[in-house]
ZAGUVO-251463 format. One record per residue: x, y, z of N, C-alpha, C in turn; residue in three letters. Coordinates in steps of 0.1 Angstrom, whole numbers, padded with zeros to 4 digits, always signed. Example, Ala and Ser with C-alpha at 12.3 -4.5 7.8 and 13.67 -1.06 7.14 Angstrom:
2
+0132-0057+0078+0123-0045+0078+0132-0033+0078ALA+0128-0022+0071+0137-0011+0071+0129+0000+0079SER
END
This chain:
239
-0658-0224-0692-0653-0220-0679-0665-0218-0668MET-0664-0225-0657-0674-0224-0648-0670-0214-0637LYS-0681-0209-0630-0678-0199-0619-0669-0187-0623ASN-0674-0179-0632-0667-0167-0635-0677-0156-0637PHE-0672-0144-0636-0680-0132-0637-0673-0123-0649PHE-0682-0114-0653-0678-0106-0666-0678-0091-0661ALA-0668-0084-0665-0665-0070-0662-0668-0062-0674ILE-0678-0054-0673-0681-0044-0684-0673-0031-0682LEU-0661-0030-0688-0651-0020-0686-0650-0012-0698GLY-0639-0004-0697-0635+0004-0708-0640+0018-0708GLY-0647+0021-0697-0654+0035-0696-0648+0043-0684MET-0635+0048-0683-0625+0048-0693-0616+0036-0690GLY-0607+0035-0698-0597+0023-0698-0588+0024-0686THR-0582+0035-0683-0573+0036-0672-0580+0032-0658LEU-0593+0037-0657-0600+0033-0645-0603+0018-0644ALA-0605+0012-0656-0608-0002-0656-0596-0010-0653THR-0584-0005-0658-0571-0012-0653-0569-0011-0639GLU-0573+0001-0633-0572+0002-0617-0581-0007-0611ALA-0593-0009-0616-0603-0018-0609-0597-0032-0610PHE-0592-0036-0621-0586-0050-0622-0574-0052-0613VAL-0566-0042-0613-0554-0043-0605-0557-0045-0590GLN-0567-0036-0586-0572-0037-0572-0579-0050-0569LEU-0587-0055-0578-0593-0068-0578-0582-0079-0575LEU-0572-0080-0583-0562-0090-0582-0554-0088-0568ASN-0551-0076-0565-0543-0073-0553-0551-0077-0540GLU-0564-0076-0540-0572-0080-0528-0576-0095-0528ARG-0575-0102-0539-0579-0115-0540-0569-0124-0532THR-0573-0131-0521-0564-0139-0513-0558-0150-0522PRO-0545-0151-0523-0539-0160-0532-0525-0165-0526ASN-0522-0177-0530-0509-0183-0527-0504-0190-0539HIS-0511-0190-0550-0507-0196-0563-0515-0190-0574SER-0511-0193-0587-0518-0188-0598-0533-0192-0598ASP-0536-0204-0593-0549-0210-0593-0559-0203-0583GLN-0553-0195-0574-0561-0189-0564-0568-0176-0568ASP-0564-0171-0580-0570-0158-0585-0583-0162-0591TYR-0591-0151-0594-0605-0153-0598-0607-0154-0613LEU-0616-0162-0617-0619-0163-0631-0628-0152-0636ASN-0624-0144-0645-0634-0134-0650-0631-0130-0665TYR-0640-0126-0671-0639-0120-0685-0640-0105-0685LEU-0630-0099-0691-0629-0084-0691-0633-0080-0705LEU-0644-0071-0705-0649-0066-0718-0645-0051-0717ILE-0634-0048-0724-0629-0035-0724-0634-0027-0736ASN-0646-0022-0735-0654-0016-0746-0652+0000-0745HIS-0640+0003-0749-0636+0017-0748-0644+0027-0757ALA-0650+0022-0767-0657+0031-0777-0672+0034-0773THR-0676+0028-0761-0691+0032-0757-0691+0046-0755VAL-0701+0053-0761-0702+0067-0760-0702+0073-0747PRO-0697+0085-0745-0697+0092-0733-0710+0093-0726ASP-0711+0088-0713-0723+0087-0706-0727+0101-0702ARG-0718+0109-0696-0721+0122-0692-0726+0131-0703THR-0719+0131-0715-0723+0139-0726-0738+0136-0730ALA-0741+0123-0731-0756+0119-0734-0766+0125-0723PHE-0762+0123-0711-0772+0127-0700-0774+0142-0700ILE-0763+0148-0703-0764+0163-0703-0769+0169-0716LEU-0773+0160-0726-0779+0165-0738-0768+0171-0748GLY-0755+0168-0745-0745+0172-0754-0742+0163-0765LYS-0748+0151-0765-0746+0141-0775-0759+0133-0778SER-0761+0128-0790-0772+0120-0793-0770+0105-0793ASN-0756+0102-0790-0753+0088-0790-0756+0081-0776GLU-0765+0073-0776-0770+0067-0763-0760+0055-0760ASN-0752+0056-0748-0744+0045-0745-0751+0033-0741PRO-0763+0034-0736-0771+0022-0732-0772+0012-0744ALA-0773+0017-0757-0773+0009-0768-0762-0001-0769THR-0750+0004-0768-0738-0004-0769-0736-0013-0756LYS-0740-0008-0745-0740-0017-0733-0749-0028-0734LEU-0761-0025-0739-0771-0037-0741-0767-0047-0751LYS-0760-0043-0760-0754-0052-0770-0744-0061-0764GLU-0736-0055-0755-0726-0063-0748-0733-0073-0740ASP-0743-0069-0732-0750-0078-0723-0756-0090-0731LEU-0763-0086-0742-0770-0097-0750-0758-0106-0756ILE-0747-0100-0759-0737-0109-0766-0731-0119-0756GLN-0728-0114-0743-0722-0123-0734-0730-0130-0724TYR-0743-0127-0724-0751-0135-0715-0752-0149-0717THR-0752-0154-0730-0752-0168-0733-0740-0176-0727PRO-0729-0169-0724-0718-0175-0717-0721-0178-0702LEU-0732-0172-0697-0737-0175-0683-0727-0172-0672GLN-0722-0160-0672-0714-0157-0660-0722-0156-0648PRO-0716-0157-0636-0723-0156-0623-0730-0143-0622ASN-0723-0132-0626-0728-0119-0626-0720-0109-0634PHE-0726-0099-0637-0718-0088-0645-0714-0077-0635PHE-0703-0071-0637-0697-0059-0629-0696-0047-0638VAL-0704-0037-0635-0705-0025-0642-0696-0015-0636LEU-0684-0012-0642-0674-0005-0635-0676+0011-0636THR-0684+0015-0645-0687+0030-0646-0698+0035-0638CYS-0696+0044-0629-0706+0050-0620-0718+0056-0628ASN-0715+0064-0638-0725+0071-0645-0734+0062-0653THR-0728+0051-0658-0736+0040-0665-0747+0034-0657ALA-0747+0036-0644-0758+0031-0635-0770+0039-0637HIS-0769+0050-0644-0782+0057-0648-0791+0049-0657HIS-0784+0040-0664-0792+0030-0673-0795+0017-0667PHE-0792+0015-0654-0792+0003-0648-0805-0005-0651TYR-0817+0000-0649-0829-0008-0651-0831-0011-0665ASP-0826-0003-0675-0827-0006-0689-0818-0018-0692GLU-0806-0018-0686-0796-0028-0689-0801-0042-0683LEU-0807-0041-0671-0811-0054-0665-0823-0061-0673THR-0829-0052-0681-0841-0058-0688-0836-0067-0700SER-0824-0067-0704-0819-0075-0715-0811-0087-0712VAL-0809-0089-0699-0801-0101-0694-0807-0107-0682THR-0806-0120-0681-0811-0129-0670-0799-0129-0659SER-0788-0124-0662-0777-0125-0653-0777-0113-0644VAL-0775-0114-0631-0775-0102-0622-0764-0092-0626PRO-0767-0079-0623-0757-0069-0625-0754-0062-0612ILE-0743-0063-0606-0740-0056-0593-0743-0042-0594LEU-0749-0036-0583-0752-0021-0583-0743-0014-0575HIS-0733-0007-0580-0722+0000-0573-0728+0011-0564MET-0736+0020-0568-0742+0030-0559-0748+0024-0545PRO-0755+0013-0547-0761+0008-0535-0751+0001-0525ARG-0741-0004-0531-0730-0009-0523-0723+0002-0516LEU-0721+0013-0522-0715+0024-0516-0723+0030-0504ALA-0735+0031-0506-0745+0036-0496-0745+0027-0483VAL-0745+0014-0487-0745+0005-0475-0732+0006-0468LYS-0721+0009-0474-0708+0010-0467-0708+0023-0459ALA-0714+0034-0464-0715+0047-0457-0722+0044-0444ILE-0733+0038-0444-0741+0036-0432-0735+0027-0423LEU-0727+0017-0427-0721+0009-0418-0708+0015-0411ALA-0701+0023-0419-0689+0030-0414-0690+0043-0408LYS-0701+0051-0412-0702+0065-0408-0715+0068-0402PHE-0724+0058-0401-0737+0061-0397-0737+0067-0382GLY-0747+0076-0379-0747+0082-0365-0760+0081-0359ARG-0760+0081-0345-0773+0080-0337-0779+0093-0335ASP-0770+0104-0334-0775+0117-0329-0781+0125-0340ASP-0776+0123-0353-0781+0131-0365-0778+0124-0377ARG-0784+0128-0389-0780+0122-0402-0766+0125-0405PRO-0760+0116-0411-0746+0117-0416-0746+0125-0429VAL-0737+0136-0430-0737+0144-0442-0728+0138-0452ARG-0733+0135-0463-0725+0128-0474-0723+0138-0486VAL-0711+0140-0489-0708+0149-0501-0706+0140-0513GLY-0712+0143-0524-0711+0134-0535-0701+0140-0546VAL-0691+0133-0549-0681+0137-0559-0682+0128-0571LEU-0686+0134-0582-0688+0125-0594-0688+0134-0607ALA-0691+0127-0618-0691+0135-0631-0705+0144-0630THR-0705+0154-0639-0717+0161-0639-0729+0152-0644GLU-0727+0143-0652-0737+0133-0657-0743+0125-0645GLY-0734+0121-0636-0738+0113-0624-0746+0122-0616THR-0742+0134-0613-0748+0144-0604-0762+0148-0610ILE-0763+0150-0623-0776+0155-0630-0786+0143-0629GLN-0780+0131-0632-0791+0120-0632-0795+0115-0618SER-0788+0121-0608-0792+0117-0594-0790+0102-0591LYS-0781+0095-0598-0778+0082-0595-0775+0079-0581VAL-0767+0087-0575-0763+0085-0561-0773+0092-0551TYR-0778+0104-0555-0786+0111-0546-0799+0103-0543GLU-0804+0096-0553-0816+0089-0551-0814+0077-0541LYS-0803+0070-0543-0800+0059-0534-0796+0064-0519GLU-0790+0076-0518-0787+0081-0505-0799+0086-0498LEU-0808+0094-0505-0820+0100-0499-0831+0090-0496LEU-0828+0077-0500-0838+0066-0497-0836+0062-0481ALA-0826+0068-0475-0823+0066-0461-0824+0079-0453HIS-0833+0079-0443-0834+0090-0435-0822+0094-0426GLN-0813+0084-0425-0800+0086-0418-0790+0094-0425GLU-0794+0099-0437-0784+0105-0446-0788+0119-0451ILE-0779+0129-0450-0782+0142-0457-0772+0142-0468ASP-0777+0147-0480-0768+0147-0492-0763+0162-0494VAL-0750+0162-0497-0744+0175-0501-0739+0174-0514VAL-0744+0182-0523-0741+0182-0537-0731+0194-0538ILE-0719+0193-0545-0709+0203-0546-0714+0216-0553PRO-0711+0228-0548-0714+0240-0556-0708+0240-0569PRO-0711+0249-0578-0706+0249-0591-0691+0251-0592MET-0686+0258-0583-0671+0261-0583-0663+0247-0581GLU-0668+0240-0570-0661+0227-0568-0664+0217-0578ILE-0677+0217-0583-0680+0207-0593-0672+0209-0606GLN-0669+0221-0610-0660+0224-0621-0647+0219-0619THR-0642+0220-0606-0628+0214-0603-0628+0199-0604GLN-0639+0193-0600-0641+0179-0601-0640+0174-0616VAL-0648+0181-0624-0649+0180-0638-0635+0181-0645THR-0627+0191-0641-0614+0193-0647-0606+0182-0643ASN-0606+0177-0630-0597+0166-0626-0600+0154-0633LEU-0613+0151-0635-0616+0138-0642-0613+0139-0657ILE-0618+0149-0664-0617+0150-0679-0603+0156-0683TYR-0601+0168-0679-0589+0175-0684-0576+0168-0680ARG-0575+0165-0666-0563+0159-0661-0561+0145-0663ASP-0571+0137-0660-0569+0122-0659-0572+0116-0673ILE-0585+0119-0678-0588+0113-0691-0580+0118-0703LYS-0579+0132-0703-0572+0137-0716-0557+0136-0714GLU-0552+0138-0702-0537+0140-0701-0530+0130-0693ASN-0538+0120-0687-0532+0109-0679-0524+0115-0667ASN-0529+0126-0662-0522+0134-0651-0530+0132-0638PHE-0524+0126-0628-0531+0123-0616-0527+0136-0607LEU-0536+0145-0607-0534+0158-0601-0537+0157-0586ASN-0528+0153-0578-0530+0152-0563-0533+0165-0556GLU-0527+0175-0560-0529+0188-0554-0544+0193-0556GLU-0550+0192-0568-0563+0195-0569-0573+0185-0562LEU-0569+0173-0563-0578+0162-0555-0579+0166-0541TYR-0567+0169-0535-0567+0172-0520-0575+0185-0517PHE-0573+0195-0526-0582+0207-0525-0596+0205-0525SER-0600+0196-0534-0615+0194-0534-0620+0187-0522ILE-0613+0177-0517-0616+0169-0505-0616+0180-0493LEU-0607+0188-0491-0606+0197-0481-0617+0207-0481GLU-0621+0212-0492-0632+0222-0493-0645+0215-0489LYS-0647+0204-0494-0660+0197-0490-0661+0194-0476MET-0651+0190-0470-0650+0186-0455-0652+0199-0446ILE-0643+0209-0450-0641+0221-0441-0651+0231-0444LYS-0655+0234-0457-0663+0245-0460-0678+0241-0460GLU-0680+0228-0464-0693+0223-0465-0698+0212-0454HIS-0690+0212-0444-0693+0204-0432-0697+0189-0435ALA-0690+0183-0445-0694+0169-0448-0687+0160-0438CYS-0695+0149-0435-0688+0139-0426-0681+0129-0433ASP-0684+0126-0446-0678+0116-0454-0681+0121-0469VAL-0671+0118-0477-0672+0120-0491-0673+0107-0499LEU-0683+0107-0508-0686+0095-0516-0679+0097-0529LEU-0669+0089-0533-0663+0089-0546-0671+0082-0556LEU-0678+0089-0564-0688+0081-0574-0683+0083-0588GLY-0670+0082-0591-0664+0083-0604-0652+0074-0604CYS-0650+0066-0614-0638+0056-0614-0625+0064-0616THR-0625+0076-0622-0612+0083-0622-0610+0089-0607GLU-0619+0092-0600-0617+0096-0586-0612+0084-0578LEU-0618+0072-0581-0612+0060-0574-0598+0058-0577SER-0594+0060-0589-0581+0058-0594-0572+0068-0586LEU-0577+0081-0585-0570+0091-0578-0568+0087-0564MET-0578+0082-0557-0577+0078-0543-0567+0067-0541GLU-0567+0058-0550-0557+0046-0549-0543+0051-0550GLU-0540+0060-0559-0527+0066-0561-0523+0075-0550VAL-0532+0084-0545-0528+0093-0535-0527+0087-0522ALA-0535+0075-0519-0535+0068-0507-0535+0077-0495LYS-0545+0086-0496-0546+0097-0485-0555+0091-0474GLN-0551+0096-0462-0559+0092-0450-0563+0104-0443THR-0561+0116-0448-0565+0128-0441-0580+0130-0440LEU-0587+0125-0450-0602+0129-0452-0610+0116-0453TYR-0621+0116-0446-0630+0104-0447-0637+0102-0460PRO-0635+0091-0467-0641+0088-0480-0646+0074-0480VAL-0656+0072-0489-0661+0059-0492-0659+0059-0507VAL-0651+0050-0512-0648+0048-0526-0657+0038-0532ASP-0667+0041-0541-0676+0032-0546-0670+0021-0554ALA-0660+0024-0561-0652+0013-0568-0646+0003-0559GLN-0640+0007-0548-0634-0001-0538-0645-0011-0532SER-0656-0005-0529-0668-0014-0524-0672-0024-0534GLU-0672-0020-0547-0675-0029-0558-0665-0041-0559LEU-0653-0037-0557-0641-0047-0557-0644-0057-0547VAL-0646-0052-0534-0648-0062-0522-0661-0071-0525ASP-0671-0065-0530-0683-0073-0532-0681-0083-0543GLU-0674-0080-0554-0671-0089-0564-0663-0100-0559THR-0652-0098-0551-0644-0109-0545-0653-0118-0537ILE-0661-0112-0529-0669-0119-0518-0678-0129-0527ARG-0685-0124-0537-0694-0132-0544-0686-0143-0552LEU-0675-0139-0558-0668-0149-0566-0662-0160-0558ALA-0658-0157-0546-0652-0168-0538-0664-0176-0532LEU-0675-0170-0530-0686-0178-0525-0691-0188-0536GLU-0691-0183-0548-0695-0192-0559-0685-0203-0561ALA-0672-0200-0559-0662-0211-0561-0663-0221-0550ARG-0666-0217-0538-0667-0227-0527-0679-0236-0529ASP
END
């Protein structure tokens, strides 16, 4: 198969399903042949990224991810798509084992923030909503702070606990899309912490945004930006 890309998914599986569904929905199509060629690697048993980063587990998820890259690189996809935000903590380590480009979701999200919400009078205040592992590893904070036009707002412990509960307790463990809690988190970050825009840096939060389809609060969904870039590059390669 020529002109295809590979999706490193399964972290978690529901979020990967949401990514693929969104990818197919946004792909311009009039027939079966108009859809994109891709290989989906749903590696659900990759160890928890947040647990490792926080020192709660000795199982390094990068080991399994590197094995995947080594296994599938010989197929020569045009690029790899890493659907897990927290896994970008290992980005440099992962790129060292493959000659195939890996898209960088945080950088795409930051680019979108500057394009959609950048200001001339003052830096745009960006609230980062993500797993504790992503927050602790500063995956998004480092990318955001590379731009003087951005001020970063990290949620206080109270709100971070709510974000963690939404991601793990509600969505991952119980498949419960808790819209009430999701809206409460967004409202607090905008109204109480003066954020201009909220960056959704977790695939479960991306799933939440897709289901809620809310328009009350300004957000940039990292996964949504990754979907758009994936489609752009895949169509470009096909042409």
